[in-house]
DRENTORSE-99147 format. One record per residue: x, y, z of N, C-alpha, C in turn. Coordinates in Angstrom, 1 decimal. Layout:
     n_u     n_v     n_w    ca_u    ca_v    ca_w     c_u     c_v     c_w
       X       Y       Z       X       Y       Z       X       Y       Z
...
//
This chain:
     n_u     n_v     n_w    ca_u    ca_v    ca_w     c_u     c_v     c_w
    66.4    39.5  -126.3    66.6    39.1  -124.9    65.3    39.3  -124.1
    64.6    40.4  -124.4    63.4    40.7  -123.7    62.3    39.7  -124.1
    62.3    39.3  -125.4    61.3    38.3  -125.8    61.5    37.0  -125.1
    62.7    36.6  -124.9    63.0    35.3  -124.2    62.5    35.4  -122.7
    62.6    36.6  -122.1    62.2    36.7  -120.7    60.7    36.7  -120.6
    60.0    37.2  -121.6    58.6    37.3  -121.5    57.8    36.1  -122.0
    58.3    35.3  -123.0    57.6    34.2  -123.5    57.2    33.1  -122.6
    58.1    32.7  -121.6    57.7    31.7  -120.7    56.5    32.1  -119.8
    56.5    33.4  -119.4    55.4    33.9  -118.6    54.1    33.8  -119.4
    54.2    34.3  -120.7    53.0    34.3  -121.5    52.5    32.9  -121.7
    53.4    31.9  -121.9    53.0    30.5  -122.1    52.2    30.0  -120.9
    52.7    30.3  -119.7    52.0    29.9  -118.5    50.6    30.5  -118.4
    50.5    31.8  -118.6    49.2    32.4  -118.6    48.2    31.8  -119.6
    48.8    31.6  -120.8    47.9    31.1  -121.9    47.5    29.7  -121.6
    48.4    28.8  -121.2    48.1    27.4  -120.9    47.0    27.3  -119.9
    47.2    28.0  -118.8    46.2    27.9  -117.7    44.8    28.5  -118.1
    44.9    29.6  -118.8    43.6    30.2  -119.3    42.9    29.3  -120.2
    43.6    28.6  -121.1    43.0    27.7  -122.1    42.3    26.5  -121.4
    42.9    26.1  -120.3    42.3    25.0  -119.6    41.0    25.4  -119.0
    40.9    26.6  -118.4    39.7    27.1  -117.8    38.7    27.4  -118.9
    39.1    28.0  -120.0    38.2    28.2  -121.1    37.5    27.0  -121.6
    38.3    25.9  -121.7    37.8    24.6  -122.2    36.7    24.1  -121.2
    36.9    24.3  -119.9    35.9    23.9  -118.9    34.6    24.7  -119.2
    34.8    26.0  -119.3    33.6    26.9  -119.5    32.9    26.6  -120.8
    33.6    26.3  -121.8    32.9    25.9  -123.1    32.1    24.7  -123.0
    32.5    23.8  -122.0    31.7    22.6  -121.8    30.6    22.9  -120.7
    30.4    24.1  -120.4    29.3    24.5  -119.4    29.7    24.2  -118.0
    31.0    24.0  -117.7    31.4    23.7  -116.3    32.2    24.8  -115.7
    31.7    25.3  -114.6    32.5    26.3  -113.9    33.5    25.6  -112.9
    34.7    25.5  -113.3    35.7    24.6  -112.5    35.8    25.0  -111.1
    35.4    26.2  -110.7    35.5    26.6  -109.3    34.3    26.2  -108.5
    33.3    25.7  -109.2    32.1    25.3  -108.5    31.9    23.8  -108.3
    32.3    23.0  -109.3    32.0    21.6  -109.4    32.5    20.8  -108.2
    33.7    21.1  -107.6    34.2    20.3  -106.5    33.2    20.3  -105.3
    32.3    21.2  -105.2    31.4    21.1  -104.1    30.6    19.9  -104.1
    30.3    19.3  -105.3    29.4    18.1  -105.3    30.2    16.8  -105.3
    31.5    16.9  -105.1    32.3    15.6  -105.0    31.8    14.8  -103.8
    31.4    13.6  -104.1    30.8    12.7  -103.1    31.8    12.4  -102.0
    33.1    12.2  -102.4    34.1    11.8  -101.4    34.3    12.9  -100.3
    33.9    14.1  -100.5    34.2    15.1   -99.5    33.3    14.9   -98.3
    32.1    14.2   -98.4    31.3    13.9   -97.3    31.0    15.2   -96.4
    30.7    16.3   -97.1    30.3    17.5   -96.4    31.5    18.3   -95.9
    32.7    17.8   -96.1    33.9    18.6   -95.6    34.3    19.6   -96.7
    34.1    20.8   -96.5    34.3    21.8   -97.5    35.6    22.6   -97.2
    36.5    22.7   -98.1    37.8    23.3   -97.9    38.4    23.8   -99.1
    39.3    24.7   -99.0    40.2    25.1  -100.1    41.2    24.0  -100.3
    41.9    23.9  -101.4    43.0    23.0  -101.5    44.1    23.4  -100.5
    44.7    22.4   -99.9    45.7    22.7   -98.8    47.1    22.2   -99.1
    48.1    23.0   -98.7    49.4    22.5   -98.8    49.6    21.4   -97.7
    50.8    20.7   -97.8    50.9    19.6   -96.9    51.0    20.1   -95.5
    51.3    21.3   -95.2    51.3    21.9   -93.9    49.9    22.2   -93.3
    48.9    22.1   -94.2    47.6    22.5   -93.8    47.2    23.9   -94.2
    48.2    24.7   -94.7    47.9    26.1   -95.1    47.1    26.1   -96.4
    46.0    26.8   -96.5    45.3    26.8   -97.7    45.9    27.6   -98.9
    45.8    27.1  -100.1    46.2    27.8  -101.3    45.3    29.0  -101.5
    45.8    30.0  -102.2    45.1    31.2  -102.5    45.1    31.5  -104.0
    44.2    32.5  -104.4    44.2    33.0  -105.7    44.0    31.9  -106.8
    44.7    32.1  -107.9    44.6    31.2  -109.0    44.9    29.8  -108.7
    45.7    29.5  -107.7    46.1    28.1  -107.4    44.8    27.4  -106.8
    43.9    28.1  -106.2    42.7    27.4  -105.8    41.9    26.9  -106.9
    41.8    27.7  -108.0    41.1    27.2  -109.2    41.8    26.1  -109.9
    43.1    26.2  -110.0    43.9    25.1  -110.7    43.7    23.8  -110.0
    43.8    23.8  -108.6    43.7    22.5  -107.9    42.3    22.0  -107.8
    41.3    22.9  -107.6    39.9    22.4  -107.7    39.6    21.8  -109.0
    40.1    22.4  -110.1    39.8    21.9  -111.4    40.5    20.5  -111.6
    41.7    20.4  -111.1    42.5    19.1  -111.2    41.8    18.0  -110.4
    41.3    18.4  -109.2    40.6    17.4  -108.4    39.3    16.9  -109.1
    38.6    17.8  -109.7    37.4    17.4  -110.5    37.7    16.5  -111.6
    38.7    16.9  -112.4    39.1    16.1  -113.6    39.6    14.7  -113.3
    40.3    14.5  -112.1    40.9    13.3  -111.8    40.3    12.5  -110.6
    39.2    13.1  -110.1    38.5    12.4  -109.0    39.2    12.3  -107.7
    40.1    13.3  -107.4    40.8    13.2  -106.1    39.8    13.6  -105.0
    40.0    12.9  -103.8    39.1    13.3  -102.7    39.9    14.0  -101.6
    41.2    13.8  -101.5    42.0    14.4  -100.5    42.2    15.9  -100.9
    42.2    16.8   -99.9    42.4    18.2  -100.2    43.9    18.6  -100.2
    44.7    17.7   -99.7    46.1    18.0   -99.5    47.0    17.8  -100.7
    48.0    18.7  -100.9    48.9    18.6  -102.0    50.3    18.8  -101.5
    51.3    18.2  -102.2    52.7    18.4  -101.9    53.6    18.1  -103.1
    54.8    18.6  -103.0    55.8    18.4  -104.1    56.4    17.0  -103.9
    57.1    16.5  -105.0    57.7    15.2  -104.9    58.7    15.2  -103.8
    59.5    16.3  -103.6    60.5    16.3  -102.6    59.9    16.3  -101.2
    58.8    17.1  -101.0    58.2    17.1   -99.7    57.7    15.8   -99.3
    57.2    15.0  -100.3    56.7    13.6   -99.9    57.9    12.8   -99.5
    59.0    12.9  -100.2    60.2    12.1   -99.8    60.7    12.5   -98.4
    60.6    13.8   -98.1    61.1    14.2   -96.8    60.4    13.6   -95.6
    59.2    13.1   -95.8    58.4    12.5   -94.7    58.3    11.0   -94.9
    59.2    10.5   -95.8    59.3     9.0   -96.0    58.2     8.4   -96.9
    57.5     9.3   -97.7    56.5     8.8   -98.6    57.0     8.8  -100.0
    56.3     8.2  -100.9    56.7     8.1  -102.3    55.5     8.3  -103.3
    55.7     9.2  -104.2    54.7     9.4  -105.3    54.7     8.1  -106.1
    53.5     7.6  -106.4    53.4     6.3  -107.1    54.0     6.4  -108.6
    54.6     5.4  -109.0    55.2     5.4  -110.4    54.1     5.7  -111.4
    54.4     6.5  -112.3    53.5     6.8  -113.4    52.5     8.0  -113.1
    52.5     8.5  -111.9    51.6     9.5  -111.6    52.1    10.9  -112.2
    51.2    11.7  -112.6    51.6    13.0  -113.1    51.0    14.1  -112.2
    51.8    15.1  -112.0    51.4    16.1  -111.0    50.5    17.3  -111.6
    50.2    18.2  -110.8    49.4    19.4  -111.2    50.3    20.6  -111.1
    50.0    21.5  -111.9    50.8    22.8  -112.0    50.2    23.8  -111.1
    51.0    24.4  -110.2    50.7    25.6  -109.4    51.7    26.7  -109.7
    51.3    27.9  -109.4    52.2    29.0  -109.8    52.6    29.8  -108.6
    53.7    30.5  -108.7    54.2    31.4  -107.7    54.6    32.7  -108.4
    54.0    33.8  -108.0    54.3    35.1  -108.5    55.2    35.8  -107.6
    56.2    36.4  -108.2    57.2    37.2  -107.4    57.8    38.3  -108.3
    58.8    39.0  -107.9    59.5    39.9  -108.7    61.0    40.1  -108.2
    61.8    40.5  -109.1    63.2    40.7  -108.7    63.6    42.1  -109.2
    64.7    42.7  -108.6    65.1    44.0  -109.0    66.3    43.9  -109.9
    66.3    44.7  -111.0    67.4    44.7  -111.9    67.9    46.1  -112.1
    69.2    46.2  -112.0    69.9    47.5  -112.1    70.2    47.8  -113.6
    69.8    48.9  -114.1    70.0    49.2  -115.5    70.6    50.6  -115.7
    71.2    50.9  -116.8    71.7    52.3  -117.1    70.7    53.0  -118.0
    70.2    54.2  -117.6    69.2    54.9  -118.4    69.9    55.7  -119.5
    69.1    56.5  -120.2    69.7    57.2  -121.4    70.7    58.3  -121.0
    70.6    58.7  -119.7    71.6    59.7  -119.2    72.8    59.1  -118.6
    72.9    57.8  -118.6    74.0    57.1  -118.0    73.9    56.9  -116.5
    72.7    57.1  -115.9    72.5    56.9  -114.5    72.0    55.5  -114.3
    72.4    54.9  -113.2    71.9    53.6  -112.8    70.6    53.7  -112.1
    69.6    52.9  -112.6    68.2    52.9  -112.1    67.9    51.4  -111.8
    67.0    51.3  -110.8    66.6    49.9  -110.4    65.2    49.7  -111.0
    64.9    48.6  -111.5    63.6    48.3  -112.1    63.1    47.0  -111.6
    61.8    47.0  -111.1    61.2    45.8  -110.6    60.7    45.0  -111.8
    61.0    43.7  -111.9    60.6    42.9  -113.0    59.8    41.7  -112.4
    58.5    41.7  -112.7    57.6    40.6  -112.1    57.9    39.3  -112.9
    57.7    38.2  -112.3    57.9    36.9  -113.0    56.9    35.9  -112.4
    56.6    34.9  -113.1    55.7    33.8  -112.7    56.4    32.5  -112.9
    56.5    31.8  -111.8    57.2    30.5  -111.7    56.2    29.4  -111.5
    56.4    28.3  -112.2    55.5    27.1  -112.0    56.3    26.0  -111.2
    55.5    25.2  -110.5    56.1    24.0  -109.9    55.0    23.0  -109.8
    55.4    21.7  -109.6    54.5    20.6  -109.7    54.2    20.1  -108.3
    52.9    19.8  -108.1    52.5    19.2  -106.8    51.6    18.0  -107.1
    51.6    17.1  -106.1    50.8    15.8  -106.2    49.8    15.8  -105.1
    48.6    15.2  -105.4    47.6    15.0  -104.4    47.9    13.9  -103.6
    47.5    13.9  -102.3    47.8    12.8  -101.4    47.3    11.5  -101.9
    46.2    11.5  -102.7    45.7    10.3  -103.3    46.7     9.6  -104.3
    47.7    10.3  -104.7    48.7     9.8  -105.6    50.0     9.3  -104.9
    50.0     9.4  -103.6    51.2     9.2  -102.8    51.0     8.0  -101.8
    52.0     7.1  -101.8    52.0     6.0  -100.8    52.9     6.3   -99.7
    52.5     5.7   -98.5    53.4     5.8   -97.3    53.3     7.0   -96.5
    52.3     7.9   -96.7    52.1     9.0   -95.9    51.5     8.6   -94.5
    51.7     9.4   -93.5    51.0     9.1   -92.2    49.5     9.2   -92.5
    48.8     8.5   -91.7    47.3     8.3   -91.9    46.6     9.6   -91.9
    47.0    10.6   -91.1    46.2    11.8   -91.1    46.2    12.6   -92.4
    47.2    12.4   -93.2    47.2    13.0   -94.5    46.1    12.6   -95.4
    45.8    11.3   -95.3    44.7    10.7   -96.1    43.3    11.0   -95.5
    43.3    11.1   -94.2    42.0    11.3   -93.5    42.1    12.4   -92.5
    42.2    13.6   -93.0    42.3    14.7   -92.0    41.1    14.8   -91.1
    41.4    15.2   -89.9    40.3    15.2   -88.9    39.3    16.3   -89.3
    38.0    15.9   -89.4    37.0    16.8   -89.7    36.5    17.5   -88.5
    36.2    18.8   -88.7    35.6    19.6   -87.7    34.1    19.4   -87.7
    33.5    18.9   -86.7    32.1    18.6   -86.8    31.3    19.8   -86.4
    30.5    20.3   -87.4    29.8    21.5   -87.2    28.3    21.2   -87.3
    27.5    21.6   -86.4    26.1    21.4   -86.5    25.6    22.3   -87.6
    24.7    21.9   -88.5    24.2    22.7   -89.6    23.7    24.1   -89.1
    23.0    24.1   -88.0    22.4    25.4   -87.6    23.5    26.4   -87.1
    24.5    25.8   -86.3    25.6    26.7   -85.9    26.5    27.1   -87.0
    26.5    26.3   -88.1    27.3    26.6   -89.2    26.8    27.9   -89.9
    25.5    27.9   -90.1    24.8    29.0   -90.7    24.9    30.3   -89.8
    24.7    30.1   -88.5    24.9    31.1   -87.6    26.3    31.8   -87.6
    27.2    30.9   -87.8    28.6    31.4   -88.0    28.7    32.3   -89.2
    28.1    31.9   -90.3    28.1    32.7   -91.5    27.4    34.1   -91.3
    26.2    34.0   -90.6    25.5    35.2   -90.3    26.4    36.2   -89.5
    27.1    35.7   -88.5    27.9    36.5   -87.7    29.1    37.1   -88.5
    29.6    36.3   -89.4    30.7    36.8   -90.3    30.2    38.1   -91.0
    29.1    38.0   -91.7    28.6    39.1   -92.5    28.2    40.3   -91.6
    27.7    40.0   -90.4    27.3    41.1   -89.5    28.6    41.8   -89.0
    29.7    41.1   -88.8    30.9    41.7   -88.4    31.6    42.6   -89.5
    31.2    42.4   -90.7    31.8    43.2   -91.8    31.3    44.7   -91.7
    30.1    44.9   -91.0    29.5    46.2   -91.0    28.7    46.6   -92.2
    28.6    45.7   -93.2    27.9    46.0   -94.4    26.4    46.2   -94.1
    25.8    47.2   -94.8    24.3    47.4   -94.6    23.7    46.4   -95.6
    22.9    45.4   -95.0    22.2    44.4   -95.9    20.7    44.6   -95.7
    20.1    44.9   -96.8    18.6    45.1   -96.8    18.0    43.9   -97.5
    16.7    43.6   -97.1    16.0    42.5   -97.7    14.7    42.9   -98.3
    14.4    42.4   -99.5    13.2    42.7  -100.2    13.4    42.6  -101.7
    12.3    42.4  -102.4    12.4    42.3  -103.9    12.8    41.0  -104.3
    13.1    40.9  -105.6    13.5    39.6  -106.2    14.9    39.5  -106.7
    15.7    40.6  -106.5    17.0    40.6  -107.1    18.1    40.9  -106.0
    19.3    40.3  -106.2    20.4    40.5  -105.3    21.4    41.4  -106.0
    21.9    42.5  -105.4    22.8    43.4  -106.0    23.5    44.3  -104.9
    24.6    44.9  -105.3    25.3    45.9  -104.5    25.0    47.2  -105.1
    24.3    48.1  -104.3    24.0    49.4  -104.7    25.1    50.4  -104.3
    26.0    50.8  -105.3    27.2    51.6  -104.9    26.8    53.0  -104.4
    25.7    53.5  -105.0    25.3    54.9  -104.7    25.0    55.0  -103.2
    24.2    54.0  -102.7    23.8    54.0  -101.3    24.7    53.1  -100.4
    25.6    52.5  -101.0    26.6    51.6  -100.3    25.9    50.5   -99.5
    24.9    49.8  -100.1    24.2    48.8   -99.4    24.1    47.5  -100.2
    23.9    46.4   -99.6    23.7    45.1  -100.3    22.2    44.9  -100.2
    21.6    44.6  -101.4    20.2    44.3  -101.4    20.0    42.8  -101.7
    19.3    42.1  -100.8    19.0    40.6  -101.0    17.6    40.4  -101.0
    17.1    39.3  -101.8    15.7    38.9  -101.7    15.5    38.4  -100.3
    14.2    38.2   -99.8    14.0    37.7   -98.5    14.6    36.3   -98.3
    15.1    36.1   -97.1    15.7    34.8   -96.9    14.8    33.6   -97.2
    13.5    33.7   -97.0    12.6    32.6   -97.2    12.4    32.3   -98.7
    12.9    33.2   -99.6    12.7    32.9  -101.0    13.8    32.0  -101.6
    14.9    31.8  -100.8    16.0    30.9  -101.2    15.7    29.4  -101.0
    16.2    28.6  -101.8    16.0    27.2  -101.7    16.5    26.6  -100.3
    17.6    27.1   -99.8    18.1    26.7   -98.5    19.1    27.8   -98.0
    19.5    27.7   -96.8    20.4    28.7   -96.2    21.7    28.8   -96.9
    22.2    27.6   -97.4    23.5    27.6   -98.1    23.5    28.5   -99.4
    22.3    28.4  -100.1    22.2    29.2  -101.3    22.2    30.7  -100.9
    21.5    31.0   -99.9    21.5    32.4   -99.4    22.9    32.9   -99.1
    23.7    32.1   -98.4    25.1    32.5   -98.1    25.9    32.7   -99.3
    25.7    31.8  -100.3    26.5    31.9  -101.5    26.2    33.2  -102.3
    25.0    33.5  -102.4    24.6    34.8  -103.1    25.1    36.0  -102.3
    24.9    36.0  -100.9    25.4    37.1  -100.1    26.9    37.2  -100.2
    27.6    36.1  -100.3    29.1    36.2  -100.5    29.4    36.8  -101.8
    28.7    36.6  -102.8    28.9    37.2  -104.1    28.7    38.7  -104.0
    27.6    39.1  -103.4    27.4    40.6  -103.3    28.4    41.2  -102.3
    28.8    40.5  -101.3    29.8    41.1  -100.3    31.1    41.3  -101.0
    31.4    40.5  -102.0    32.6    40.7  -102.8    32.5    42.0  -103.6
    31.4    42.2  -104.2    31.1    43.5  -104.9    31.3    44.6  -103.9
    30.8    44.5  -102.7    30.7    45.5  -101.6    32.1    46.0  -101.3
    33.1    45.1  -101.5    34.5    45.5  -101.1    35.1    46.4  -102.1
    34.5    46.7  -103.2    35.2    47.4  -104.3    35.5    48.9  -104.1
    34.7    49.7  -103.4    35.0    51.1  -103.2    36.4    51.4  -102.7
    36.8    52.6  -103.0    38.2    53.0  -102.8    38.5    52.9  -101.3
    37.6    53.2  -100.4    37.9    53.1   -99.0    37.9    51.7   -98.4
    37.7    50.7   -99.3    37.9    49.3   -98.9    39.1    48.7   -99.7
    38.8    47.9  -100.8    40.0    47.4  -101.5    40.4    48.3  -102.7
    39.4    49.0  -103.2    39.7    49.9  -104.3    39.7    49.3  -105.7
    38.6    48.6  -106.1    38.5    48.2  -107.5    37.6    49.2  -108.2
    38.0    49.6  -109.4    37.4    50.6  -110.1    36.1    50.1  -110.8
    34.9    50.5  -110.3    33.7    50.1  -110.9    33.0    51.2  -111.8
    33.8    52.3  -112.1    33.2    53.4  -112.8    32.6    53.1  -114.2
    33.2    52.0  -114.8    32.7    51.6  -116.1    31.8    50.4  -116.0
    31.4    50.0  -114.9    30.6    48.7  -114.7    29.3    48.8  -115.5
    28.6    49.9  -115.5    27.3    50.0  -116.2    27.5    50.4  -117.6
    28.7    50.8  -118.1    28.9    51.3  -119.4    29.6    50.3  -120.3
    30.4    49.4  -119.7    31.3    48.5  -120.5    31.0    47.1  -120.2
    30.5    46.3  -121.2    30.1    45.0  -120.9    31.3    44.1  -120.5
    32.4    44.4  -121.0    33.6    43.6  -120.7    34.0    43.9  -119.2
    33.9    45.1  -118.8    34.3    45.4  -117.4    33.3    44.8  -116.4
    32.0    44.8  -116.9    31.0    44.2  -116.0    31.2    42.7  -115.9
    31.6    42.0  -117.0    31.9    40.6  -117.0    33.1    40.3  -116.0
    34.1    41.2  -116.1    35.3    41.0  -115.2    34.9    41.1  -113.7
    34.1    42.1  -113.4    33.7    42.2  -112.0    32.8    41.1  -111.5
    31.9    40.6  -112.4    31.0    39.4  -112.1    31.9    38.2  -111.8
    33.0    38.0  -112.6    33.8    36.9  -112.4    34.6    37.0  -111.1
    35.0    38.2  -110.7    35.7    38.4  -109.4    34.7    38.0  -108.3
    33.4    38.5  -108.4    32.5    38.2  -107.4    32.1    36.7  -107.3
    32.1    36.1  -108.5    31.9    34.6  -108.5    33.0    33.9  -107.8
    34.2    34.2  -108.1    35.3    33.5  -107.4    35.4    33.9  -105.9
    35.1    35.2  -105.6    35.1    35.6  -104.2    34.1    34.8  -103.4
    32.9    34.6  -104.0    31.9    33.8  -103.3    32.3    32.4  -103.1
    33.0    31.8  -104.0    33.5    30.4  -103.9    34.6    30.3  -102.8
    35.5    31.2  -102.8    36.6    31.3  -101.8    36.0    31.4  -100.4
    35.1    32.4  -100.3    34.5    32.7   -99.0    33.7    31.5   -98.5
    32.9    30.9   -99.4    32.1    29.8   -98.9    33.0    28.6   -98.4
    34.1    28.4   -99.1    35.0    27.4   -98.7    35.6    27.7   -97.3
    35.9    29.0   -97.1    36.4    29.4   -95.8    35.4    29.3   -94.7
    34.1    29.5   -95.0    33.1    29.4   -94.0    32.5    28.0   -93.8
    32.9    27.1   -94.7    32.3    25.7   -94.6    30.9    25.6   -95.1
    30.6    26.4   -96.1    29.2    26.5   -96.7    29.3    25.8   -98.1
    28.2    25.0   -98.4    28.1    24.4   -99.7    27.3    25.4  -100.6
    27.9    26.0  -101.6    27.1    26.9  -102.5    26.0    26.2  -103.3
    25.1    27.0  -103.8    24.1    26.4  -104.6    24.7    25.9  -105.9
    24.1    24.8  -106.5    24.6    24.3  -107.7    23.6    24.3  -108.8
    22.3    24.5  -108.5    21.3    24.5  -109.5    21.5    25.7  -110.5
    21.3    25.4  -111.8    21.5    26.4  -112.8    20.6    27.6  -112.6
    21.1    28.8  -112.7    20.3    30.0  -112.6    20.2    30.6  -114.0
    19.1    31.3  -114.2    18.9    31.9  -115.6    20.0    32.8  -116.1
    20.7    33.4  -115.2    21.8    34.3  -115.6    23.1    33.7  -115.9
    23.2    32.4  -115.5    24.5    31.7  -115.6    24.9    31.5  -117.1
    24.0    31.3  -118.0    24.3    31.1  -119.4    24.9    32.4  -120.0
    24.4    33.5  -119.6    24.9    34.8  -120.1    26.2    35.1  -119.4
    26.4    34.7  -118.2    27.7    34.9  -117.5    28.8    34.1  -118.2
    28.5    32.8  -118.5    29.4    32.0  -119.1    29.9    32.6  -120.5
    28.9    33.1  -121.2    29.2    33.7  -122.5    30.1    34.9  -122.4
    29.8    35.8  -121.4    30.6    37.0  -121.2    32.0    36.6  -120.7
    32.1    35.6  -119.8    33.4    35.3  -119.3    34.3    34.7  -120.4
    33.7    33.9  -121.2    34.5    33.3  -122.3    35.0    34.4  -123.2
    34.2    35.4  -123.5    34.6    36.5  -124.3    35.8    37.2  -123.7
    35.8    37.5  -122.4    36.9    38.2  -121.7    38.1    37.3  -121.7
    38.0    36.0  -121.3    39.1    35.2  -121.2    39.8    34.9  -122.5
    39.1    34.7  -123.6    39.7    34.5  -124.9    40.4    35.7  -125.4
    40.0    36.9  -125.0    40.7    38.1  -125.4    41.8    38.5  -124.6
    41.9    38.0  -123.3    42.9    38.4  -122.4    43.4    37.3  -121.5
    44.6    36.8  -121.8    45.1    35.6  -121.2    45.4    35.9  -119.7
    45.5    37.1  -119.3    45.8    37.5  -117.9    44.5    37.6  -117.0
    43.3    37.6  -117.7    42.1    38.0  -117.0    41.8    37.1  -115.8
    41.9    35.8  -116.0    41.6    34.9  -114.9    42.5    35.0  -113.7
    43.8    35.3  -114.0    44.8    35.6  -112.9    44.4    36.8  -112.1
    44.1    37.9  -112.9    43.7    39.1  -112.3    42.4    39.0  -111.4
    41.4    38.3  -112.0    40.2    38.1  -111.3    40.4    37.3  -110.0
    41.2    36.2  -110.1    41.5    35.4  -108.9    42.2    36.3  -107.8
    43.1    37.1  -108.3    43.9    38.0  -107.3    43.0    39.0  -106.7
    42.1    39.6  -107.5    41.1    40.6  -106.9    40.2    39.9  -105.9
    39.7    38.7  -106.3    38.8    37.9  -105.4    39.5    37.6  -104.1
    40.7    37.2  -104.2    41.5    36.8  -103.0    41.6    38.1  -102.1
    41.9    39.2  -102.7    42.1    40.4  -102.0    40.8    40.8  -101.3
    39.7    40.7  -101.9    38.4    41.0  -101.4    38.0    40.1  -100.2
    38.3    38.8  -100.3    38.0    37.9   -99.2    38.9    38.1   -98.0
    40.2    38.4   -98.3    41.1    38.7   -97.2    40.6    39.9   -96.5
    40.1    40.9   -97.2    39.6    42.2   -96.6    38.4    41.8   -95.7
    37.5    41.0   -96.1    36.3    40.6   -95.3    36.7    39.9   -94.1
    37.7    39.0   -94.2    38.2    38.3   -93.0    38.9    39.3   -92.0
    39.5    40.3   -92.6    40.2    41.3   -91.7    39.2    42.1   -90.9
    38.0    42.1   -91.2    37.0    42.8   -90.5    36.4    42.0   -89.3
    36.8    40.8   -89.2    36.3    39.9   -88.1    37.1    40.2   -86.8
    36.4    40.0   -85.7    37.1    40.1   -84.4    38.3    39.1   -84.3
    39.3    39.5   -83.6    40.5    38.7   -83.6    40.3    37.3   -83.2
    39.4    37.0   -82.2    39.2    35.6   -81.8    38.6    34.8   -82.9
    37.7    35.4   -83.8    37.1    34.7   -84.9    38.1    34.3   -85.9
    39.0    35.3   -86.2    40.0    35.0   -87.2    41.0    33.9   -86.8
    41.4    34.0   -85.5    42.2    32.9   -84.9    41.6    31.6   -85.0
    40.3    31.5   -84.7    39.6    30.2   -84.7    39.5    29.7   -86.1
    39.4    30.6   -87.1    39.3    30.1   -88.5    40.7    29.5   -88.9
    41.7    30.2   -88.6    43.1    29.8   -89.0    43.5    28.5   -88.3
    43.0    28.2   -87.1    43.3    27.0   -86.4    42.6    25.8   -86.9
    41.5    26.1   -87.6    40.6    25.0   -88.0    41.3    24.1   -89.1
//
């Protein structure tokens, strides 16, 4: 009975991980490619539910990857039933994308002493969503959501304020970017050494994700970071995803030019993902937790403005 309960969850983890591994083996980081989609015309966003609420965690990666593979331009997704409820219709022959919902239920069991105990059992449920580009009859604003016009200078200023509000100590100098856990500061190369401001923000977002790790913030264990290559790869993957999530939230286009360390990153990520089918889910969850923490450090009016956008 236990095998029957576990196998569907394992199949979901394995199937999704295999899709992401295939992208990485082709040299494609599925969480980065959507930034270059021509149809976005500068509009950067996470995938959105039909209500306008952004997806989080692993679902961001799944839907970004789906948009890349199938050339979707609309950021909005909905179920077949949700489309029907607003008088629209998924086109005949269209296939949907898989998203997941993680939850848990409580089961009462009898232990070896005959006492009843409650046990929390986690489960993963999948459901199918369709991109608005696959649906006919939607109100016009679903196909052409109103863009928030942001001047490039003020957009970068907004990002600078965001990082300033976190209270992180950010120092500039040298040629490397890293988070120094011993002194609890972020080290960045001089701003002028970056190709553009967007590249600077992308790298700073990566390091800010690392910065959230200590116990008095979100509490990711980095004690083996310098000793265990696998643990280092996992943390780098978390920071990579955190950077992408945060850049999407800030409306920043990350750098896309290959960096010397990306080849070694890809190799290490593939090693981790092939050995552990849960790794990408855990990394996405940790990245989401880190980004949520950084948003939580913003003044209330800033957070409200972001949610209303």
